[in-house]
C-alpha positions in Angstrom: -29.3 2.6 60.4 -32.7 4.4 59.6 -32.9 8.3 60.8 -35.5 10.6 60.6 -35.1 14.2 59.6 -37.8 16.9 60.3 -37.1 19.9 58.8 -39.7 23.2 59.2 -39.4 26.9 59.3 -37.3 29.1 62.1 -39.7 30.7 64.6 -41.0 34.1 62.9 -40.4 33.0 59.4 -43.7 33.0 57.5 -45.1 29.3 56.1 -46.5 30.0 52.8 -47.8 26.7 51.9 -49.1 26.8 55.6 -51.0 29.8 55.1 -52.4 28.4 51.6 -53.4 25.5 53.2 -55.6 27.3 55.5 -57.4 29.5 52.9 -57.8 26.1 50.9 -59.5 24.7 54.3 -61.7 27.8 54.9 -62.9 28.0 51.6 -63.2 24.9 50.2 -64.4 22.5 53.6 -65.7 25.8 55.6 -63.2 24.8 58.4 -62.2 27.5 61.0 -59.1 26.7 61.0 -56.1 29.5 62.4 -53.0 28.0 61.3 -50.7 25.2 59.6 -47.6 24.3 60.2 -46.1 22.4 57.3 -43.2 20.0 58.0 -40.8 18.0 55.7 -39.8 14.7 56.9 -36.9 12.6 55.2 -36.2 8.9 56.1 -32.3 8.5 55.8 -31.2 4.6 55.7 -27.5 4.7 55.6 -24.8 3.8 58.0 -23.7 7.4 59.2 -21.8 9.0 61.5 -23.8 11.5 63.8 -21.6 14.4 62.5 -22.2 12.9 58.8 -26.0 12.5 59.9 -26.0 16.5 61.1 -23.8 17.3 57.8 -26.3 15.9 55.4 -29.5 17.8 57.3 -27.9 21.0 57.6 -26.4 20.9 54.0 -28.9 19.1 52.1 -32.4 19.0 53.5 -32.3 22.6 54.9 -32.4 26.3 54.2 -30.5 27.7 57.2 -31.7 31.0 56.5 -35.2 30.2 56.8 -35.6 26.6 58.4 -34.6 24.6 61.2 -34.0 20.5 61.8 -34.2 17.9 64.0 -32.4 14.4 63.8 -34.4 11.5 65.5 -36.8 13.5 67.4 -39.5 16.3 66.6 -39.0 19.9 66.3 -40.0 21.6 69.1 -43.8 22.2 69.3 -44.3 19.8 66.8 -47.0 17.4 67.6 -45.7 14.7 64.9 
């Protein structure tokens, strides 16, 4: 079965890649962009229990200090 893991920065944690992308959009494309939030999306195709999938998402793909994740749904506030 295929599962989707979405990883993003926790509220209040600066998104350095997002800030850099905003600067590039302004400088190189003359776009008036205020903020960009980046996400990492992982597709896992394996027969895993819910507990195994949660463990993999938490331990392999997420920095527990700065990031949060959701499995098979979008992070709150995400429009992806």
